[in-house]
N, C-alpha and C positions, 0 to 999 in steps of 0.2 A: 157357527160361522165366525171366524176370528179375523180381526184386523190388526196387523202389526205396523205401527208407525215407525218407519225406518228413519231415525234421526241421523244416524251415520255420522258424517262430517259436518252436518248442517248447524252444529253448535258453534262452528268457526273458532274453536279453541277457547270459548268464553263459557265458563261454568254457570254463570248467571243465565245466559241464554239457554244453556242445556236444561237448567231447572225449569225455565219457562216453557220449553218445548215439552217436557214431561207433563207439566200441569195442563197445557193446552191439549195434548194428545189424550189424556184421560178425560178431560171435559168434553171433547168432541166424539168420544165413543170408542177409542182404540182400547184393546185389551193388553197390548204389549208396547213398550217403548224400547226400541232396539238401537244399539250403538255399534261401532266398529272398533276393534281392539287390535292394534298392530304396532310394529316398529316401522315408522315411515321410511327410514333410510334402508331398511331391508326389503320392504314391500314395493316401494315406488321408485321407478327410474329417475335419476336426476337429469340426465341429458335428454333434451327434447320434451321435457315435461314442464309446461308452463305453470303447473299447480304444485310443483315440488315444495316450495316454501310453505304454501297453504297446507299441504299434506303433513308437513312436520309440525306446523302450529296446531293441527287438530289431533295429533297423537295424544292419547289418554294415558296418564300415569296410573300406577296402582292406587294411589290416593284418590285420583279422579274417579276411578271405578267404585271405590268404597262410597264416595259421595253420591254418585249417580244411583247406585243400587239402593242406598238408604233413602234417597229422594223418591224413587219409584215405590218402595215399600210404604213410605209415609202417605203417598197419594193413591195407594191401592191399585197400582198398575204393575204388570210383570216387567222386570228388568231382563233384557236379553241382549246378546251381542254376537256379531259375526267375529270369529276369532281366526287369526292368520298365522299363529306360530305356537309351538308346543309350550313355551314358557308362559304365555298368557292364558293358556288353558288352566294352569295352576292359579293364576290371578283370579279367574272367573270362579273357580271352585271356592276360593277363599271368601268371595263375596256372596256365595250361595246361589249362583246361577242355576235355574231349574232345568234348562235345556240349552242346546247350542245350535248355532247356524253356521253352516259351511257355505261360503260364497262360491259363485260359479268359477272364479279364477283359482280356487283351492281344491277343486274336485278331484284332482290327481295327486294331491300332496299326501302321500301315504303316512308319513310320520305324524302329521297333524290329525289325520282321520283316525289313526290308531290311538292317539292321545285322547281325542274326544270320546271315542268309543269306550276307552278304559274307564271313563267316569261313570258309565252305566246309565247315563241320562239320555233322554230323547234327543234326536238330531234332525234338523231341517236342512235340506240340501237344495240349492238352486242349480238348475241344469242349463243355464244359458250358454255355457261353453262346452257342453257335452253333445257330441254329434254321432253317437252310436245308437243303434236301434234299441238295445237293452239298457236298462238303468245300471249305473255303477253298483258294485257289490260293497255294502257296508255291513260289517259284522258289529252291529251296535245293539247291545242287550236292551237298551231303553227304547229301541224302535227308531225307524227312519221314515221321514216323509219327504217327498220330492216336490219341488215347486217348478212349474213350467215358467220359462223365462226366455226372453229374447235380449241378448246382450248388445243392444243398440241404444244409444242415448241421444235424443229420445227415440222411442220406438213408434213407428207409424202404425195406425190401426190395421192397415193392409198387410203389415208384416206379421201379425199375430197368428193368422191361420188357425183360429180356434176350432174350426170344423174338424181338424185332424187331432185335436187334443182331447184325450179321455180323462175327465176329472174323477173317474173311479180309480184310475191309475195314479194320477197326480194328486197330491194333497191340496195343492192350491196354485197360486199365480203370484210371481214376483213381477210387479208392474213398473215398467219404465216409460209408459206413454205420458203425454200431457193430459191433465184432467183425470176424472175418475170414471169416465164412461166404460173404459176397458175393464176396470175392476168390477163394475156393476154387471157387465156382460159375463165375466168369468163366474161371479157368484150365481148368476141365473143359470149357468151351464153346469153347476155342481161343485165349483171350487169351495173348499172348506176353510181355506186360509188365504188372505190377501196381504201381501207385503208391499208397501209403497213408501217412497221417500216423503218426508214431512218437514215443512218449513213454516215459519211465521210470515215470511215475505219472499216472494219469488225473485225480487230484485236484489236481494243480498248478494254479496260477493262470495263466489264459490262455485264449483263445477256442478253441484247437484240441485241448487235451489230452483232453477228455472223449470225443471221437470218434476218438482215435488208438489204434493198436495198441501194446501193451506188448511187452517182450522175449519173454515167454512166448507171446503171441499170434503174434508174428513167427516164433518158432521153430516153432510148430504149422503156420503157413502154409508155411514152408520145408520141413518134413517132408512135407506134402501135395504140394507141388511136386515133390519128389524122387521120391515114390511114383508120382505121376501120370506123370512122365517115364519111369520104369522100366516102368510098365504100357503106355505107348503105344509 
């Protein structure tokens, strides 16, 4: 059972904060520290987007990726990233990414999917914006795992409908609820991977902090995972 601490944009464009998040994620029991790699001006709309300047500030450069990948290596936690364009697949290859994440919004981006598949590495795909009964087809030699996800921020527990989710079919759960109860429920129902946003302080400025788990919540989730593994 694996926990991915989704740092995403929660470093707020501050590499010192990003390093602290990596350190705290490892200390609290996560196996993976995950970031988001994009061109903000290509990915995010400017009009009607109150977070556009923030999105631009949190864009990671190639040098930033090198720093973060090295920091993860030094702390013994896997570096991972959601990638949003073909050019940045090459950046992640250069820093030795072991596998890739395709976010819900990119699930129909064929050029990106083909570029990721061409690396031959494992791919994890969130299906929050996939509304068809069958899973999308990914010709990925390294293998594909799908995460159940509800693309609502935050997600209410009543919106999860876990009774209809087969975690033999899904690899795991990408969690947008507040707190870690939903993640614990998913693990108890058979999820093998939990991905959840991670922050040091829910009061920080930024769109994702309020719905993220803190180090103490991550530690509680990790303890639950370990007890569940022992019980099973």
